[in-house]
C-alpha positions in Angstrom: 85.7 21.7 106.4 87.1 20.4 103.0 84.6 18.4 100.0 85.2 15.5 101.6 84.2 15.9 104.7 81.1 17.8 103.2 80.1 14.9 101.3 80.3 12.7 104.5 78.4 15.0 106.4 75.9 15.3 103.9 75.9 11.5 103.7 75.1 10.8 107.0 72.5 13.9 107.7 70.6 12.6 104.5 71.3 8.7 104.7 72.4 8.4 101.2 75.3 6.8 100.0 78.9 8.0 99.8 79.2 7.9 95.7 75.2 9.1 95.6 76.2 12.2 97.5 79.5 12.8 95.9 77.4 12.8 92.9 75.2 15.7 93.7 78.0 17.6 95.6 79.8 17.5 92.0 76.5 18.7 90.2 75.8 21.6 92.9 79.0 22.9 92.4 79.9 22.7 88.9 76.5 24.1 87.9 77.8 27.0 90.5 81.1 27.1 88.0 78.9 27.2 85.2 76.5 29.5 85.9 80.2 32.0 87.3 81.6 31.2 84.0 78.5 32.6 81.7 78.5 35.4 83.6 75.2 35.0 86.1 75.3 35.5 90.0 73.7 33.2 92.3 71.6 33.7 95.5 71.2 31.3 98.5 69.0 32.8 100.9 70.3 33.5 104.1 74.0 32.1 103.0 75.1 34.6 100.5 75.6 35.2 96.8 78.2 35.0 94.5 79.1 37.3 91.4 81.4 38.0 89.1 83.5 41.1 89.3 85.4 42.6 86.5 88.8 44.4 87.5 90.8 46.5 84.8 94.1 45.8 83.9 97.0 48.1 86.0 100.6 48.7 86.7 102.1 47.1 89.5 105.7 46.4 91.0 107.2 43.2 91.6 107.7 42.8 95.4 111.3 41.2 95.1 112.4 43.4 91.9 110.8 46.8 92.2 110.3 46.8 88.4 107.2 47.5 87.1 104.8 44.7 85.9 101.8 45.4 83.9 98.9 43.8 85.3 96.7 41.9 82.5 92.8 42.7 83.2 90.5 39.9 84.9 87.7 38.6 85.8 87.7 37.1 89.7 84.4 35.2 91.5 83.1 37.1 94.7 81.3 36.0 97.7 79.5 38.6 100.1 77.9 36.8 102.9 74.5 36.9 104.2 73.0 38.0 107.1 72.1 34.6 108.5 75.0 33.3 107.9 77.2 36.5 109.6 75.1 35.9 112.4 75.1 32.6 112.9 79.0 33.8 113.1 79.8 35.8 114.9 77.1 34.2 117.8 79.0 30.9 117.2 75.8 29.2 116.8 75.0 25.9 115.2 72.4 26.1 112.3 
């Protein structure tokens, strides 16, 4: 499912105009992005949690040339699946 399909599904489920639903989805995603950018964690019970992980710099290798390359330190988002989501995916059941 992509963002457009999500908006369409929510629009039908909630009986809202697609433009309104699009604004809601954008607001939610922007709020989540801003929270992670500020270093906050996000927990959605039954679905999962989002956090930011800090990775230190290290020396890697360029796979084409084999030369050593210095990889800079970075922060990346991390998602940990919740128990209910994990069970739903494993059993192939719809919620």
